[in-house]
Each structure stands twice: as structure tokens, then as C-alpha cells.
C-alpha positions in Angstrom: -93.5 -42.1 -9.4 -92.8 -38.6 -10.7 -91.0 -35.8 -8.7 -90.6 -32.2 -9.6 -87.1 -30.8 -9.0 -86.2 -27.1 -8.8 -82.4 -26.5 -9.2 -82.1 -29.7 -11.1 -79.3 -28.5 -13.3 -77.1 -27.3 -10.4 -74.3 -29.3 -8.7 -76.4 -31.2 -6.3 -79.5 -31.3 -8.5 -77.7 -33.2 -11.3 -76.7 -35.9 -8.8 -80.3 -36.1 -7.5 -81.6 -36.5 -11.1 -79.1 -39.4 -11.6 -80.2 -41.0 -8.3 -83.9 -40.7 -9.2 -83.3 -42.4 -12.6 -81.3 -45.2 -10.9 -84.4 -45.7 -8.6 -86.9 -45.7 -11.5 -88.3 -42.3 -10.6 -89.4 -39.9 -13.4 -88.2 -36.3 -13.2 -89.9 -33.1 -14.1 -87.7 -30.1 -13.6 -88.1 -26.3 -13.6 -85.4 -24.1 -15.3 -85.1 -20.4 -16.0 -83.1 -21.2 -19.1 -85.1 -22.2 -22.2 -82.0 -23.7 -23.7 -82.0 -26.3 -20.9 -85.5 -27.6 -21.7 -85.4 -31.2 -22.8 -88.0 -34.0 -23.1 -87.1 -37.6 -22.6 -89.4 -40.4 -21.3 -88.1 -39.9 -17.7 -86.8 -36.3 -17.8 -89.0 -33.4 -18.8 -88.2 -29.7 -18.4 -90.6 -26.8 -17.8 -89.8 -23.1 -18.0 -90.2 -20.7 -15.1 -89.1 -17.1 -14.3 -89.6 -16.4 -10.6 -88.7 -12.7 -11.2 -91.8 -12.2 -13.3 -93.9 -14.9 -11.5 -94.1 -16.9 -14.8 -94.3 -20.7 -14.5 -95.5 -23.5 -16.7 -98.0 -25.1 -14.3 -98.0 -28.3 -16.3 -94.8 -29.2 -14.4 -97.1 -30.4 -11.6 -99.0 -32.9 -13.8 -98.7 -36.4 -12.2 -96.2 -35.2 -9.6 -96.5 -36.6 -6.1 -93.4 -34.9 -4.5 -91.2 -31.8 -5.0 -87.5 -31.7 -4.3 -86.6 -28.0 -3.9 -83.0 -27.1 -4.5 -83.4 -23.7 -6.0 -81.3 -20.8 -4.6 -78.6 -18.4 -5.8 -75.1 -19.4 -4.9 -73.6 -18.1 -1.7 -70.1 -18.4 -3.1 -70.1 -15.0 -4.7 -69.2 -11.6 -3.1 -72.0 -10.5 -0.8 -72.8 -7.0 -1.9 -76.1 -5.5 -0.4 -77.7 -6.1 -3.8 -76.5 -9.7 -4.0 -77.6 -10.5 -0.4 -81.1 -9.6 -1.6 -80.7 -12.0 -4.5 -79.6 -14.8 -2.1 -82.7 -14.4 0.1 -85.3 -13.8 -2.6 -84.1 -16.7 -4.8 -85.1 -19.0 -1.9 -88.2 -17.3 -0.5 -90.0 -16.0 -3.6 -89.6 -19.2 -5.5 -91.2 -21.2 -2.6 -94.1 -18.7 -2.7 -94.5 -19.0 -6.5 -94.7 -22.8 -6.2 -97.3 -22.6 -3.4 -99.4 -20.0 -5.3 -99.4 -22.2 -8.4 -100.4 -25.4 -6.6 -103.2 -23.6 -4.8 -104.5 -21.9 -8.0 -104.7 -25.1 -10.0 -105.5 -27.4 -7.0 -102.7 -29.9 -7.7 -102.5 -32.7 -5.2 -98.9 -32.9 -4.0 -98.0 -35.2 -1.1 -94.7 -33.9 0.0 -91.9 -31.3 -0.5 -88.3 -32.1 0.5 -86.4 -28.8 0.5 -82.8 -27.9 0.8 -81.8 -25.8 3.9 -78.4 -25.2 5.5 -76.6 -25.8 8.8 -75.7 -22.1 8.6 -78.8 -21.7 10.8 -76.9 -23.0 13.8 -74.8 -20.5 15.7 -71.0 -20.9 15.4 -69.5 -22.9 18.2 -66.5 -25.0 18.9 -68.2 -27.0 21.7 -71.9 -27.5 20.7 -73.1 -30.6 18.9 -76.2 -29.6 17.0 -79.2 -31.8 16.6 -82.4 -30.9 14.8 -84.1 -30.0 18.0 -81.8 -27.0 18.6 -83.8 -23.8 18.4 -81.0 -21.2 18.5 -80.5 -19.2 15.3 -77.3 -17.8 14.2 -77.1 -14.0 14.2 -75.1 -14.0 10.9 -76.5 -13.1 7.5 -76.6 -16.8 6.6 -78.5 -17.7 9.8 -81.2 -15.1 9.0 -81.4 -16.3 5.4 -81.9 -19.9 6.4 -84.5 -19.0 9.0 -86.6 -17.0 6.5 -86.0 -19.8 3.8 -87.4 -22.5 6.1 -90.3 -20.2 7.1 -91.2 -19.8 3.4 -91.0 -23.6 2.8 -93.2 -24.2 5.9 -96.0 -22.4 3.9 -96.5 -25.7 2.0 -98.1 -27.2 5.1 -101.1 -24.9 4.7 -101.8 -26.8 1.5 -101.7 -30.1 3.4 -98.3 -31.0 1.9 -95.8 -32.7 4.1 -92.7 -30.6 4.6 -89.2 -32.0 5.1 -86.2 -29.7 5.3 -82.6 -31.0 4.9 -80.0 -28.8 6.5 -77.0 -29.3 4.2 -73.4 -29.1 5.4 -70.2 -28.6 3.4 -70.8 -30.5 0.2 -67.8 -32.2 -1.2 -67.9 -32.8 -5.0 -65.3 -33.2 -7.7 -66.3 -30.5 -10.1 -67.9 -27.8 -8.1 -68.6 -26.4 -4.6 -65.9 -25.9 -2.0 -63.5 -28.8 -2.6 -61.8 -27.6 -5.8 -61.3 -24.3 -4.1 -59.8 -25.9 -1.1 -57.6 -28.2 -3.3 -56.3 -25.5 -5.6 -53.9 -23.7 -3.3 -52.7 -27.0 -1.8 -51.8 -28.3 -5.3 -49.6 -25.2 -5.7 -47.9 -25.7 -2.3 -49.8 -22.7 -0.8 -52.4 -24.6 1.3 -53.1 -23.7 4.9 -55.8 -23.9 7.5 -58.0 -20.8 8.2 -57.7 -19.0 11.5 -57.1 -21.4 14.3 -58.1 -24.3 12.1 -60.2 -25.6 15.1 -63.6 -24.7 13.5 -65.7 -27.7 12.8 -66.7 -28.6 9.3 -69.7 -30.9 9.0 -69.3 -32.2 5.5 -71.1 -34.6 3.2 -70.2 -36.3 -0.1 -72.4 -35.1 -2.9 -73.5 -38.7 -3.8 -74.6 -39.3 -0.2 -76.5 -36.0 -0.2 -78.3 -36.9 -3.5 -79.2 -40.3 -2.1 -80.5 -38.7 1.1 -82.9 -36.4 -0.8 -84.3 -39.4 -2.8 -84.5 -41.5 0.4 -86.4 -38.7 2.1 -89.0 -38.8 -0.8 -89.2 -42.6 -0.8 -89.7 -42.7 3.0 -92.1 -39.8 3.4 -89.8 -37.6 5.6 -91.5 -34.8 7.5 -89.7 -32.2 9.7 -86.1 -31.1 9.9 -83.1 -33.4 9.1 -79.4 -32.7 9.1 -77.7 -33.5 5.8 -74.2 -34.2 7.0 -71.9 -37.2 7.2 -71.5 -38.9 10.7 -67.9 -37.7 11.3 -67.3 -33.9 11.2 -63.7 -32.7 11.1 -61.9 -29.5 12.0 -60.7 -27.2 9.2 -57.1 -28.2 10.0 -58.0 -31.9 9.7 -59.7 -31.3 6.4 -56.8 -29.3 5.0 -54.2 -31.9 6.2 -56.2 -34.8 4.7 -56.6 -33.1 1.3 -52.8 -32.3 1.3 -52.0 -35.9 2.1 -54.1 -37.3 -0.7 -52.7 -34.7 -3.2 -49.1 -35.5 -1.9 -48.4 -31.9 -1.1 -46.7 -30.4 2.0 -48.4 -27.8 4.2 -45.6 -25.4 5.0 -47.4 -22.0 5.3 -48.8 -20.6 8.6 -52.6 -20.6 9.1 -54.4 -17.8 7.1 -55.6 -15.1 9.5 -59.2 -14.0 9.5 -58.5 -10.3 8.6 -56.7 -11.4 5.4 -59.7 -13.3 4.2 -62.0 -10.5 5.1 -60.0 -8.2 2.9 -60.2 -10.7 0.0 -63.8 -11.9 0.3 -65.6 -9.2 2.4 -68.6 -10.5 4.4 -68.4 -13.9 2.7 -65.2 -14.7 4.6 -67.4 -16.1 7.5 -68.0 -19.2 5.4 -64.4 -20.2 6.1 -64.5 -19.4 9.9 -67.9 -20.5 11.1 -67.9 -23.7 13.2 -70.9 -26.0 13.3 -70.5 -29.6 14.6 -73.7 -31.2 13.5 -75.2 -34.6 14.2 -76.4 -37.1 11.5 -78.1 -39.5 14.0 -81.6 -38.6 13.0 -81.3 -39.7 9.4 -79.3 -42.8 10.4 -82.2 -43.7 12.8 -84.5 -43.4 9.8 -82.5 -46.2 8.1 -80.3 -44.1 5.8 -76.9 -45.6 5.1 -74.0 -43.3 4.2 -71.6 -44.6 1.5 -68.9 -42.1 2.8 -68.9 -42.1 6.6 -65.3 -40.8 7.1 -63.5 -38.0 5.3 -60.5 -39.9 4.0 -62.4 -42.3 1.7 -64.6 -39.3 0.5 -61.5 -37.3 -0.4 -59.8 -40.3 -2.1 -62.9 -40.7 -4.2 -63.0 -37.1 -5.2 -59.3 -36.1 -5.3 -57.5 -39.4 -5.7 
């Protein structure tokens, strides 16, 4: 079996490649960087430039499924110009893939695309399942809504569409966790706002396994990519401090302070989404990291 991965050289993409290889799945990947092109028996790179609509269509040869991870990072200051980049890097890439498949009449069975739990409105009391139809009024909510709509376009080509709404990804060398751990290590750790906001997290290894499992089991529809036990921001901060053997002595960091530092992006720290993992578990997926403490010990210990 051969899958085509977009965003294969990113934080989650690299883990997905490892998991594919562990499962005996060949990987084709698209990259915008010619220096990242490589050819091995089970790992072959192809060049694309979504800005100019350039793509090496040979990337689809022998491919039965696409894992779509492409998208500009949201962990960068949200200027009006960069907001446009965040959206277009998700919607225009999906369109380019669809146009190329259609033009060359490639027979692809399925696409499993990244999405995000940011589509759910912030709430301290709701427990979100995939059937929820409310869409967050935030910038992120609107981005995810348009992103999913762009990915749904694959169904017109008779390709099964699965969307995995990703929560807070915990990884050792990237994403949010090193940023959370940094102030704690220097004795300056603190929860954000009330600290009561829910954080639906997932270990990067579990997330990579989930994407591969989705391909192997022909997923179709919406799935939440979160671990079974969400925690509050305060619980997450305390657990990280305990593993790093550091005290938490500072008061909680107020919202206005983070808005001054981060601008619009500060909402990433204060949004609250408690999200259910029951649907993927019902499909037979087993999490390696069900609870936060073992996940943090694995990554910070």
C-alpha cells in the first residue's frame, strides 16, 4: 500500500511517516522545499508549490489514500496578512490536489485530512461529540469550517473523506508543550486566566497512529483526535510542574496580559473545548496514552 502525505516533514507528519513505515506502508510526500526531496524504496518526495499551482502529478502514481496535514502554523502572530496565509494554506492546497486528481483521472480511494477542535465554540460545560453542529465565532472556528468544506470537495471525485479534529498535540520537540514547560523550568510557570478552561490533548504518537489506523480501516466522516481524558489548564500546568520538580508560586496570568504579548493569537490559551474520543474508541482504536501523567512523563521525564 502507498499513501501520499502532505505536510510529511512537519511535527505530526514525521511521526505519521514513522508509523507508516512500521506498518509496511510506502510513503509518497509533497514538499515545497527541493532540498527535502529524497528517494528511498519506501519514501519518495515530490515537489509542489501551491502558490503557483505547480505540482508533480507523479506523486499520485500507485497511491490509494492521501493523508493531508498541510497548513501554515497557527503559533505565529496573527496579522491580517498572516491570517490569510493560515486559511489559504489549507483551502487552496486541497483545491490543487482535487484539480490534479481530476485532470489526470487518478483513482484514489480515501483522504484522511487534519482538522481542529477549534471549530467547537468555547465552553466550560459542553462535552463535544462529532455530531455537534455549532461553529465557533472565532477566527479559528471560521478557518476550520472553511478548511473542512474545502476537503469535502474530494467527495465529488468519489473519494471517501475522513476529517480528524485535532486537539492540543503534546510532543517533545515542538508544538505547545516545550512552550508550556519553558516558564515552569525557570520557576515562572502559571495557569492562564481562571485555569478552568478545558484542554483536550493528545500525545503525538497516538495522533500519528490514529491517522494510519484511519487509513487502514477506511474511515469516513468526522472524528475527534483527542485522548480520552481532557484536563483543565490548571491541571495541565500543575502536572507539568510536578514532573519537572518545580514549584508553581506565581498567580494565574490574566487574559489582558497575554493579549498584549500575543495579540489575537492569545485566544489559543483561553479557549475551552472538552471533546469526546468515544467515536474513535468505538472504531477499535486503542490509545497508548489515555491519561495526562504518563504522557507528560514520556515527553518531559
